[in-house]
Steps between C-alpha positions, in 0.01 A plus 500: 500500500543405862864605530523860388842657528540867574685699238856583598427872501254462792752298700771757430272786605436335838870434551575863413245622754662290772844640413368857527354433847828369643720726708863537389747275682672662794820346627467415873700715739748323727444635850761293687777289357632241744872430475574185307644227716632187337417171667637161411396163630642156453270204561607138514219246481545218748417132446433539130235768545287298745592704808535869579777687324770685687540857376766759571400862441760775461455874451741722317 
């Protein structure tokens, strides 16, 4: 036969070997947390979207 399929046990053994080689997941440490600043903007398209829009940006 030209197309020989590997038995499932061989595939599972390789997958198991990969799982053993992986390092356990370590949650990343947050070094600096920037204060959250909300920003809102309102944009009005001019001339039906064919020209530049005018936007107003406001910080809270």
